C-alpha positions, 0 to 999 in steps of 0.5 A, spaced: 123 514 780 122 516 787 121 523 785 117 521 780 112 517 784 112 523 790 110 527 783 105 523 782 102 523 788 101 530 789 098 531 783 093 526 785 092 528 792 091 535 788 086 532 783 082 528 789 082 534 793 079 539 787 074 533 786 072 532 792 066 538 792 063 535 785 065 533 778 069 538 774 071 538 767 079 537 766 081 544 765 076 546 771 081 541 775 087 544 773 084 551 775 082 549 782 089 546 783 092 553 781 088 557 786 089 552 791 097 551 791 098 558 794 103 561 790 106 554 789 109 553 782 103 551 777 103 544 774 103 543 767 096 541 764 099 535 760 101 532 767 094 533 770 090 530 764 095 524 764 094 523 772 086 524 770 087 518 765 091 514 770 086 515 776 080 513 771 084 507 769 085 505 777 078 506 778 078 512 783 075 516 778 069 515 773 068 520 767 062 522 762 062 527 756 058 533 757 057 540 755 061 546 758 060 553 760 062 555 753 057 550 749 063 546 747 064 538 749 068 537 755 070 531 759 067 531 766 071 527 772 068 525 779 070 521 784 067 514 784 063 512 790 069 509 794 072 515 794 066 520 796 066 519 803 070 524 807 073 519 811 075 514 805 077 521 801 081 523 807 085 517 808 086 516 801 089 523 800 093 522 806 096 515 803 098 519 797 100 526 801 105 521 805 108 519 800 111 526 798 117 529 800 114 536 799 108 538 803 102 540 800 099 546 804 092 546 801 091 539 802 094 539 809 090 545 811 084 542 809 085 535 814 080 538 819 075 539 814 076 532 812 074 529 818 080 525 819 079 518 823 
């Protein structure tokens, strides 16, 4: 059970980090995490979508349907107001990051950029 919680925390932190640059649809979140992972094993899309739904249900994310670059409907996710300030986002990411037993290099590397308090 602890391993699952650590995995969820890593995925959640990665999603919050990906969305810190603005709204993205689910597949774009997956691509952003893949680019930032720096050679780590890829997350399965089903894990990312499950985490997006969980974070939305918990109130960390909001979503709206829109049209993607390919002119198809896509669900866009964004950080809720409470998570949009850099210090608040940094604290949220670090709280999730600290639950994980394996470091997330791309999140840790952004810590100075997130202006930790």
